[in-house]
C-alpha positions as CSV (number, residue, x, y, z in Angstrom):
1,X,0.0,0.0,0.0
2,X,1.4,3.4,-1.0
3,X,1.8,6.0,1.7
4,X,0.2,9.4,0.9
5,X,3.1,11.3,2.3
6,X,2.1,14.6,1.0
7,X,-1.7,14.2,1.1
8,X,-3.4,17.1,3.1
9,X,-7.0,15.9,2.6
10,X,-9.1,16.6,5.7
11,X,-6.6,19.1,6.9
12,X,-7.4,22.8,7.6
13,X,-4.8,25.5,7.2
14,X,-5.0,29.2,8.0
15,X,-2.8,31.5,5.8
16,X,-2.3,35.0,7.0
17,X,-1.8,37.4,4.2
18,X,-2.7,34.6,1.8
19,X,-4.7,36.5,-0.8
20,X,-1.6,37.5,-2.9
21,X,2.1,37.0,-3.5
22,X,4.1,34.5,-1.4
23,X,1.1,33.7,0.9
24,X,-1.0,33.0,-2.3
25,X,1.6,30.7,-3.5
26,X,1.7,28.7,-0.3
27,X,-2.1,28.6,-0.1
28,X,-2.3,27.3,-3.6
29,X,0.2,24.5,-2.9
30,X,-1.7,23.4,0.2
31,X,-5.0,23.4,-1.6
32,X,-3.5,21.4,-4.5
33,X,-2.7,18.7,-1.8
34,X,-6.3,18.6,-0.7
35,X,-6.2,21.1,2.2
36,X,-9.1,23.2,3.2
37,X,-7.9,26.9,3.3
38,X,-8.7,29.8,5.4
39,X,-7.4,33.1,4.0
40,X,-7.0,35.6,6.8
41,X,-6.3,39.3,6.2
42,X,-7.6,42.8,6.7
43,X,-9.0,43.0,3.2
44,X,-11.9,40.5,3.4
45,X,-13.3,41.1,-0.1
46,X,-9.9,40.4,-1.6
47,X,-9.5,37.3,0.5
48,X,-12.9,36.1,-0.4
49,X,-12.0,36.3,-4.1
50,X,-8.8,34.4,-3.5
51,X,-10.7,31.8,-1.4
52,X,-13.2,31.3,-4.2
53,X,-10.5,30.9,-6.8
54,X,-8.8,28.2,-4.8
55,X,-12.1,26.4,-4.3
56,X,-12.8,26.5,-8.0
57,X,-9.4,25.5,-9.1
58,X,-8.7,22.7,-6.6
59,X,-12.1,21.7,-5.3
60,X,-11.4,22.2,-1.7
61,X,-13.3,24.0,1.0
62,X,-12.3,27.5,1.5
63,X,-13.2,30.5,3.8
64,X,-12.1,34.1,4.3
65,X,-11.9,35.7,7.6
66,X,-11.0,39.3,8.6
67,X,-7.7,39.4,10.6
68,X,-5.5,42.3,11.5
69,X,-2.3,40.8,12.7
70,X,-1.3,44.1,14.3
71,X,-4.3,43.9,16.6
72,X,-4.1,41.3,19.5
73,X,-7.9,41.3,19.9
74,X,-8.4,40.4,16.3
75,X,-5.8,37.6,16.6
76,X,-7.7,36.2,19.6
77,X,-10.8,35.9,17.6
78,X,-9.2,33.9,14.9
79,X,-9.3,30.5,16.3
80,X,-13.0,30.6,17.1
81,X,-13.7,31.8,13.5
82,X,-11.9,28.8,12.1
83,X,-13.5,26.4,14.5
84,X,-17.0,27.7,13.7
85,X,-16.4,27.0,10.0
86,X,-14.4,23.8,10.0
87,X,-14.3,22.4,13.6
88,X,-10.5,22.0,13.7
89,X,-7.2,23.6,12.7
90,X,-4.1,21.7,11.7
91,X,-1.8,24.1,9.9
92,X,-0.9,27.8,10.6
93,X,1.0,29.8,8.0
94,X,2.3,33.0,9.5
95,X,2.9,35.0,6.3
96,X,1.5,38.5,6.7
97,X,4.2,41.2,6.6
98,X,5.2,44.7,5.6
99,X,8.5,46.4,4.5
100,X,9.8,49.9,4.0
101,X,13.0,50.8,2.2
102,X,15.2,53.8,3.4
103,X,18.3,54.5,5.5
104,X,18.0,53.5,9.1
105,X,18.3,57.1,10.4
106,X,15.2,58.0,8.4
107,X,12.8,55.5,10.1
108,X,10.4,56.9,12.7
109,X,9.5,55.2,16.0
110,X,6.0,54.6,14.6
111,X,7.3,53.0,11.4
112,X,9.7,50.8,13.4
113,X,7.0,49.6,15.7
114,X,4.5,48.9,12.9
115,X,6.9,46.7,11.1
116,X,7.8,44.8,14.3
117,X,4.2,44.4,15.3
118,X,3.2,43.1,11.8
119,X,6.2,40.9,11.1
120,X,7.3,39.4,14.4
121,X,4.8,40.1,17.2
122,X,2.0,38.7,15.0
123,X,3.9,35.5,14.5
124,X,4.1,35.0,18.3
125,X,0.5,36.0,18.9
126,X,-1.1,34.0,16.1
127,X,1.0,30.9,17.1
128,X,0.0,31.4,20.7
129,X,-3.7,31.7,19.7
130,X,-3.5,28.6,17.6
131,X,-1.6,26.5,20.1
132,X,-4.5,25.2,22.3
133,X,-6.1,23.8,19.1
134,X,-3.0,22.4,17.5
135,X,-1.8,20.6,20.6
136,X,-5.0,18.5,20.6
137,X,-3.8,16.3,17.7
138,X,-0.5,17.9,16.8
139,X,0.0,20.1,13.9
140,X,2.3,22.4,11.8
141,X,3.3,26.1,12.0
142,X,5.1,27.6,8.9
143,X,6.6,31.1,9.4
144,X,7.7,33.2,6.5
145,X,11.1,34.6,7.0
146,X,13.4,36.2,4.5
147,X,17.0,36.2,3.2
148,X,17.3,39.1,5.7
149,X,16.7,36.5,8.4
150,X,20.3,35.5,7.7
151,X,22.1,38.7,6.4
152,X,21.8,42.4,7.1
153,X,20.2,45.0,5.0
154,X,21.2,48.6,5.0
155,X,17.9,50.0,3.6
156,X,15.4,47.8,5.4
157,X,16.8,47.5,8.9
158,X,13.5,47.3,10.7
159,X,12.3,44.5,8.3
160,X,15.6,42.7,8.6
161,X,15.5,42.9,12.3
162,X,11.9,41.5,12.4
163,X,12.7,38.6,10.0
164,X,15.8,37.6,12.0
165,X,13.4,37.5,15.0
166,X,11.0,35.2,13.0
167,X,13.9,32.7,12.6
168,X,14.8,32.7,16.3
169,X,11.1,32.5,17.4
170,X,10.7,29.6,15.0
171,X,13.4,27.7,16.8
172,X,12.2,28.6,20.2
173,X,8.6,27.5,19.5
174,X,9.8,24.3,18.0
175,X,11.7,23.4,21.2
176,X,8.8,24.4,23.4
177,X,6.0,22.7,21.6
178,X,7.9,19.5,20.3
179,X,6.2,17.5,23.2
180,X,2.8,18.5,21.8
181,X,3.7,17.1,18.4
182,X,3.8,20.6,16.8
183,X,6.4,21.1,14.2
184,X,7.5,24.7,13.7
185,X,9.6,25.7,10.7
186,X,10.3,28.7,8.4
187,X,10.5,29.3,4.8
188,X,13.0,32.0,3.7
189,X,12.1,33.3,0.3
190,X,14.6,35.1,-2.0
191,X,13.7,37.6,-4.5
192,X,10.0,36.7,-5.5
193,X,8.2,38.5,-8.3
194,X,5.3,39.5,-6.2
195,X,3.1,42.8,-6.4
196,X,5.1,44.2,-3.5
197,X,8.3,43.9,-5.4
198,X,7.1,46.2,-8.2
199,X,7.8,49.2,-6.1
200,X,11.2,47.8,-5.1
201,X,12.2,47.5,-8.7
202,X,11.2,51.1,-9.3
203,X,13.1,52.4,-6.3
204,X,16.2,50.3,-7.0
205,X,17.5,50.8,-10.6
206,X,19.5,47.7,-11.7
207,X,17.8,45.4,-9.2
208,X,16.1,43.3,-11.8
209,X,19.4,42.7,-13.7
210,X,21.3,42.1,-10.4
211,X,18.9,39.4,-9.3
212,X,18.9,37.6,-12.5
213,X,22.7,37.7,-12.8
214,X,23.4,36.7,-9.1
215,X,20.8,33.9,-9.0
216,X,22.2,30.6,-10.3
217,X,18.7,29.7,-11.5
218,X,18.9,32.8,-13.7
219,X,15.5,34.2,-12.8
220,X,13.3,35.7,-10.2
221,X,11.2,33.3,-8.1
222,X,7.5,33.2,-8.5
223,X,4.7,32.7,-5.9
224,X,4.2,29.2,-7.5
225,X,7.7,28.4,-6.2
226,X,6.4,28.6,-2.7
227,X,3.9,25.8,-3.2
228,X,6.2,22.7,-2.9
229,X,8.1,23.9,0.2
230,X,4.8,24.8,1.9
231,X,3.3,21.3,1.2
232,X,6.5,19.6,2.5
233,X,6.4,21.5,5.8
234,X,2.7,21.0,6.2
235,X,2.6,17.3,5.5
236,X,3.7,14.0,7.2
237,X,6.9,14.2,5.1
238,X,8.3,16.7,7.7
239,X,7.1,15.1,10.9
240,X,10.7,14.8,12.2
241,X,11.6,18.2,10.9
242,X,11.3,21.1,13.4
243,X,13.1,24.3,14.2
244,X,14.5,24.5,10.7
245,X,14.4,26.9,7.8
246,X,14.2,26.3,4.1
247,X,15.7,28.9,1.8
248,X,13.8,29.1,-1.4
249,X,15.9,31.6,-3.5
250,X,17.1,29.8,-6.6
251,X,20.6,29.6,-5.1
252,X,20.9,33.4,-4.7
253,X,22.6,33.2,-1.3
254,X,25.0,30.4,-2.6
255,X,25.7,32.6,-5.7
256,X,27.8,35.1,-3.7
257,X,30.9,34.3,-5.8
258,X,29.3,33.8,-9.1
259,X,31.7,34.7,-11.9
260,X,30.1,35.9,-15.3
């Protein structure tokens, strides 16, 4: 009898910020494996459209809920909304995030706090909120980091700081919740061609050429490149993998010494 190692049928996943970009790519991957999907974001109408598209494309149950990851009260309501619709929760994808690009001395306290609250505090609070449900039968938490989880960034210092925190929080939660059969891992995307990167290309002349030349794969990543890694970390295939990070960058980091 064949083992359905990557089958997510009868599983339910919440994907924060899952209505576009990297989150959409991960949600699509999970849905393609049979997982029911809850798209959670502040823009409910956009999330509802994304959920409907997933349902039509993959034939899975989907739902959209309003969630402001900067608001602890909104996060606290998330588990009950999921339970009311599906009765259980198996996978949490902490993907929602924001970024600003400018020299560190130009960031205001308010901008710093907003980035930290959105990118790192929310990962802790969403994971904490989901924990009582996940520990009942075990489950998976997938956090979205960044290449800046590993290296510094002169023009995105608050973002880089938050994403380094995501990686350390991933390790800490993995240790704490391993006895509850909850695996906590992170995906670290490289340069992915998402709507959010359109402005980055405008603000950084030569960025497009740099990424293509520096990346051994010879291209930018796409949201679809997030699908397989998400399925792996959400499935039985990763039951003995926890506290780890998976870099999905086409070899960008390894291409430091590429010679034309």
